[in-house]
MARZA-343981 format. One record per residue (C-alpha): y, z negated, x; residue in three letters. Coordinates in pm, whole numbers, plus 50000, padded with zeros to 5 digits. Example, Ala and Ser with C-alpha at 12.3 -4.5 7.8 and 13.67 -1.06 7.14 Angstrom:
495504922051230ALA 498944928651367SER 
***
This chain:
499675001249997UNK 503365011350169UNK 505664984750194UNK 508865004550296UNK 510145031750067UNK 512805056550197UNK 514735066249898UNK 517625088450037UNK 518745105050363UNK 522045120850390UNK 522875144850675UNK 526625133250763UNK 529165157950974UNK 527195190650850UNK 527885217550962UNK 529365211151278UNK 529735219451648UNK 526545218251871UNK 528265189552087UNK 528755167551807UNK 526395137751755UNK 523735139451465UNK 524165112251205UNK 521755103150905UNK 522815080650631UNK 519075063550569UNK 518515042350255UNK 515315025250206UNK 513744998050039UNK 511654967950141UNK 508914958349897UNK 508434926950103UNK 509594910550408UNK 508734924750755UNK 507974904651035UNK 508444930651295UNK 510974955951360UNK 511044993451203UNK 511155017551503UNK 513605048351398UNK 513745078351616UNK 515525114351616UNK 513815140051804UNK 515395175951895UNK 512615202751899UNK 513695223652154UNK 511085253052146UNK 508585262451896UNK 506305270652199UNK 505615237352348UNK 506065199252278UNK 507255194552615UNK 510955209652560UNK 511115183352259UNK 513885156952318UNK 514115120452180UNK 517775121352129UNK 518025083652013UNK 515595052251923UNK 516915022851714UNK 515054990251609UNK 515794979451263UNK 514534940751175UNK 513054917851097UNK 513654935450741UNK 513944914150467UNK 513064924850105UNK 515404944049914UNK 517294976649960UNK 519164984750304UNK 521355012650435UNK 522505022850771UNK 523695054450962UNK 521745065351244UNK 523685082251504UNK 522355099751816UNK 523915123052081UNK 523175161052062UNK 520115172752295UNK 521095181252681UNK 521555222052699UNK 519755221353025UNK 516325210952882UNK 516515238752607UNK 514825273152700UNK 517465301052696UNK 515825319252434UNK 515645294252204UNK 519425279052245UNK 520435302451957UNK 518545304351617UNK 516275278851401UNK 514745252551513UNK 513755217251395UNK 515345179851438UNK 512815154451313UNK 513735116351185UNK 510695095251218UNK 509875057851129UNK 507005034151266UNK 506005002751170UNK 503624980551479UNK 503325013951652UNK 502125033151360UNK 504125066651233UNK 504525061950858UNK 507325090050742UNK 508605121450920UNK 511465137350781UNK 512115174250915UNK 515145194650895UNK 515445232250980UNK 518525235151189UNK 520495267451257UNK 522345271851555UNK 524675302051564UNK 528065313151708UNK 531085306951490UNK 533135336451623UNK 532235369051501UNK 532055390151819UNK 529585365851971UNK 527645363951665UNK 526975403351673UNK 526605405152079UNK 525365370252197UNK 525855367952571UNK 522765361052790UNK 523675329752881UNK 524205305352569UNK 527545292852565UNK 526725260552397UNK 530665247952320UNK 531045278652104UNK 527875270651903UNK 527795259551564UNK 525075235751411UNK 523955238051053UNK 521445216950967UNK 519585226150617UNK 520075194750433UNK 518805204850095UNK 515465214150212UNK 514025185450405UNK 510145186650482UNK 508945147950441UNK 505455139750562UNK 504095100350481UNK 501335087650636UNK 499085058350516UNK 499165032550784UNK 497724998050803UNK 500964971350723UNK 499254940250804UNK 497664955251139UNK 494064950451050UNK 493234982651188UNK 493984978051542UNK 493375014551670UNK 496495023051487UNK 494955057351330UNK 496395069450974UNK 493595063850695UNK 495215090350458UNK 498285113550421UNK 500845118150147UNK 503095148450161UNK 506385156149974UNK 507005188650010UNK 510545208050053UNK 511955206049729UNK 510905170249700UNK 508125166349504UNK 505285146049580UNK 501545152949628UNK 499115123749622UNK 495855123449803UNK 492765116649641UNK 492205084649873UNK 495435072049797UNK 495205072749426UNK 491705055249417UNK 493315024349577UNK 495875023349322UNK 496045013448957UNK 497045048148823UNK 497955057848461UNK 497325091448391UNK 498595103348022UNK 498675137247860UNK 501785139347615UNK 501545161147300UNK 502445197947351UNK 506035210947308UNK 506865245447117UNK 509025266947287UNK 510565299247167UNK 509905328047413UNK 511885357747492UNK 510185377547200UNK 511145346446975UNK 507445338446892UNK 506175303346950UNK 504645293347303UNK 502825262747365UNK 503975243247659UNK 502165209947779UNK 503405185648029UNK 501495151248179UNK 502715126548393UNK 501035102848653UNK 502075067848708UNK 501825050549064UNK 502325014949105UNK 503345007949468UNK 502544970449482UNK 500294946549298UNK 503454931449121UNK 504174966148982UNK 507584959749056UNK 507814995049226UNK 506465026449059UNK 506395065649137UNK 505975085448846UNK 505255125448881UNK 506105142748560UNK 504615178648547UNK 506235203548270UNK 505255241548273UNK 503875241148594UNK 507285224548785UNK 506955189648913UNK 509285162648870UNK 509445130649046UNK 511375094448981UNK 510775063449141UNK 511825028648923UNK 512334994549098UNK 512094964748869UNK 513374934149033UNK 512784913548732UNK 509194927148618UNK 507764923948359UNK 511314923048239UNK 513034957048248UNK 516374942448300UNK 518434951748606UNK 515784982348665UNK 516825011148890UNK 515975045448901UNK 516155072849179UNK 515635109749068UNK 514355140849242UNK 517175168449236UNK 516145189748974UNK 515555163148713UNK 518855148548830UNK 520615180848765UNK 518955184048407UNK 520205145448305UNK 523735152448419UNK 523765186148230UNK 523245165347889UNK 526195145547808UNK 525765108547707UNK 521895110847794UNK 521925088248115UNK 523625057547906UNK 521035066847660UNK 518105064647869UNK 519665034348087UNK 519445014647754UNK 516704988647704UNK 513175003647657UNK 509654990547599UNK 507625005047848UNK 507695029348166UNK 505775051647926UNK 508615055647648UNK 510995062147927UNK 508705092048045UNK 508785104547697UNK 512395103947670UNK 512495124147977UNK 509915149747840UNK 511875153947542UNK 514965159847749UNK 513105186047964UNK 511725201347664UNK 515455206347511UNK 516315218647859UNK 513695245147877UNK 514265258047528UNK 518145261947602UNK 517285283647900UNK 514745305347718UNK 517255311547431UNK 520395316847694UNK 521535353447683UNK 522115353348018UNK 518685373348173UNK 519915373848523UNK 517225363448752UNK 517635335648986UNK 518575341749359UNK 515955336049624UNK 518005303249716UNK 516185285349449UNK 512965294049545UNK 512705282749913UNK 508835278849939UNK 508675317949867UNK 511145325750160UNK 509355301650378UNK 505985312850322UNK 507355351150416UNK 508775335550723UNK 505595315150791UNK 503675351050772UNK 506005370851031UNK 506635342151259UNK 509025315651275UNK 509835324951658UNK 510915354951524UNK 513715339251307UNK 516975344351488UNK 519335327151217UNK 519575317450878UNK 522255305950626UNK 522125272950433UNK 520745284950124UNK 518005310850279UNK 519845342350088UNK 520535358350465UNK 518215360150741UNK 518095374851076UNK 514845382851254UNK 514165393151582UNK 512085424151674UNK 511045433851997UNK 510335472752058UNK 507705483952341UNK 510305484552626UNK 511045450052532UNK 514735456952374UNK 515715430152132UNK 516775441851775UNK 518005424951492UNK 516935429451121UNK 519405416650904UNK 517895405750557UNK 520025397550252UNK 518985385349906UNK 520335397349584UNK 518835384949276UNK 515305380749488UNK 515815417049586UNK 516275418849955UNK 518585442850140UNK 517475453050501UNK 519815467050781UNK 519535470051174UNK 521505485651440UNK 519635517651425UNK 521245550851463UNK 519785564851102UNK 519405542550776UNK 515915535450696UNK 514365547750373UNK 512565518350229UNK 511155513449863UNK 511055477549781UNK 508575470649505UNK 509085435749364UNK 505705424949288UNK 503865438949553UNK 506105444349887UNK 506415416450141UNK 508995406250384UNK 506165410650675UNK 505435446650555UNK 509545457750598UNK 509555436750931UNK 506445459051055UNK 508075490950903UNK 511435485051102UNK 509405477251430UNK 508005510251396UNK 511265527951305UNK 512215515351644UNK 509755534151845UNK 510995566351766UNK 514575559451902UNK 513625547052225UNK 514585580952421UNK 518035579052234UNK 518705545952358UNK 517725552152671UNK 519825588052692UNK 522985561552571UNK 522385534552822UNK 522035562753116UNK 525545578252950UNK 527205542452954UNK 526015535153321UNK 527005566953473UNK 530435574753314UNK 533645556053221UNK 533405550252850UNK 536605547352651UNK 534975544752302UNK 533245526252146UNK 534905499152325UNK 531755475352270UNK 528785501852193UNK 526115490651946UNK 522675508251914UNK 523855524151572UNK 526715542251747UNK 525545578251826UNK 528815588352026UNK 530845584752328UNK 534145592052431UNK 534225592652803UNK 536735600753065UNK 536675635753278UNK 539955634853445UNK 543605620853415UNK 544715628653069UNK 541415643452987UNK 538685627152775UNK 535475641952586UNK 533825631652289UNK 530015634252299UNK 527955633851952UNK 524045626752027UNK 521445636551816UNK 518925604551770UNK 516085628051716UNK 516615652252026UNK 518785632652259UNK 518415651552574UNK 519265686152413UNK 523125701952461UNK 525145674152241UNK 528375684352019UNK 531475679752223UNK 534985676852162UNK 537555680952408UNK 540875658552399UNK 543655662352600UNK 546525690852644UNK 545435727152636UNK 546485729852988UNK 544375704053129UNK 541375707952907UNK 541155744652951UNK 539295746353291UNK 536845723353208UNK 536055739452885UNK 535795774253036UNK 533315760453325UNK 530835745053024UNK 530845777352848UNK 530055798753159UNK 527365776353272UNK 525885760352935UNK 522515777653006UNK 521925756953320UNK 521495727753075UNK 518575708653175UNK 517045688952878UNK 514915667953117UNK 518005655053295UNK 520505628053173UNK 523405637852980UNK 526015627353228UNK 524195643753504UNK 524115678353336UNK 527715670053264UNK 528505667353638UNK 526315699553760UNK 528465720453474UNK 531825706053551UNK 531015706053942UNK 532905670153940UNK 531655633653955UNK 532345615753648UNK 534675588653714UNK 533555550253655UNK 535895524953560UNK 534545501953834UNK 535325526654114UNK 538615534153966UNK 539675497853938UNK 539235494654283UNK 542985514854386UNK 542305550554329UNK 544065574054093UNK 545155555253786UNK 542965569553487UNK 544515543553242UNK 545805560252928UNK 548655549052742UNK 550175555152402UNK 553785565652487UNK 554895552452129UNK 553745520552103UNK 552835514852478UNK 549245502852463UNK 546035514452560UNK 543985506952250UNK 544855504051864UNK 542295492651619UNK 539845500151929UNK 541045534452011UNK 542335548752282UNK 545295576952264UNK 543495609652191UNK 546485634852126UNK 548275648352422UNK 551275671152435UNK 550515707052503UNK 553565714052719UNK 552075710453069UNK 555045696153197UNK 554805665852963UNK 551285664152889UNK 552405625552722UNK 549355608252523UNK 549515592852175UNK 547385576051924UNK 546745598851610UNK 548285570551382UNK 551475565051598UNK 551775603151628UNK 551055609751248UNK 553465581351150UNK 556155590151393UNK 556375627151295UNK 556355612850901UNK 559295591550997UNK 561515623451095UNK 562215642350767UNK 564615665050898UNK 562785678251181UNK 559045673151021UNK 557365698350802UNK 553835693550631UNK 550895719450555UNK 548155704350364UNK 547465671150525UNK 548765682150855UNK 552315676251015UNK 554085696351246UNK 557125683251435UNK 558365676051799UNK 557005658152084UNK 558575622652124UNK 559365628352495UNK 559885666452549UNK 560815678652215UNK 558375709152215UNK 556455716351898UNK 553325693051857UNK 551175689151543UNK 548715659751435UNK 546215656551138UNK 546075623750945UNK 544205596351123UNK 540585587650991UNK 540675561550730UNK 
***
């Protein structure tokens, strides 16, 4: 018979910075005086691969503990970053809160912990070395995993082995094993059937049952498990003046508490004098009946989001493997799953649930066409599909990596695996936009020259004259150097003091605007000034007297040399 009943655990200061202490407000009740201390621990699981990375953040001894209800705040310093494997620093892990008596652990409360960067840029492109000072910690406090162990409270079992196990799942519903029930005075009653109207307006039979489990010989502490329509509701009753019900207290599971609060005035009625626990359970049964009936007759037919069904999502993650979970939000409606291709490149599969239907996305150059069948499709199947899809882009990603390493890439500033283009520097005031076909990455790409006609023409002519020499077996940058008969500039060499290739817009005097470099150059050979498309377009539009418009294109004068210049509208 358990002598300590943990009634509530509240996670404080959550979410918070990774470097902040863990704080748990713990409420527990002793059914009789304890002569020795309770040993509480907070354990941080550093890696799912091995227990050697577990860190005991703190241990506190409480006691001797008198009979009654007690509450305290358990605070522990954060884990030491140096003891956490780099691969496990960001993503989902677990923190455990345990309590033992006489060296025997009798309860373990586990919470999933999601560590992720608060900065959007770091979240999309996490650094190779974790920056712990920029990590945010989010404990999924609404979904604890609680395990209870039956222990020898009187220390008659010297070996300290557990005799049985009692589990409270993530939604707080309690499962009682047979050996434990046999040792208690258990009352199991069936309540008359409830009649509910289904969606078609016909009668539907629903039955509920309950189990009353006294926790001590005096029957002053009782657990009740009420089951209705396949759903469990747990409540704990304390009767300090048993057999009188005067001064009794009640603790309800989250779902049951929500139902009671939805019925105004019921809580006061429930707290009025009643003759037996069975009578109280009957009142709750009637309340649940009315609640179910109201929901069935409700005209709002929207399906509940997956956030209300943690167990289904957790089972899906179990099938895929928790080591592949990169991050998850507080209500399990958004997941990020890690994938590795045959070259050991990491990819992230984003999963977002909308009314139980998941939406998938990944940084692939093409959209993956999938068909989600609500009754038969699984996350594991979709995960495998995206892993297979990654394999067909291995040559494409290799070609883009070669291009990034062998050129000065102007755009995009931070390329992703989704981007199929690169804007590279060729010469001062001359750049080239290359669009690569993901399915045939080494064939001659689509190219667009950027710069004044005078500066660009000689390079364009070389490409046209020697295009037949393009070799599909060579990297793109190597082919360009062969055709143009130049060495492509690299930013790291130019930064060492050679000719200045930096291009600054001569209107806003900055290199980048919304991530783009100046791409329009004056055609006057003696001018050659460069502009952002947006800056030049707005400049010409503002000069009403000297500017004319044909379609969306504007024609006017260069801000520097006053020679004719035109500009298409910027891309939206």
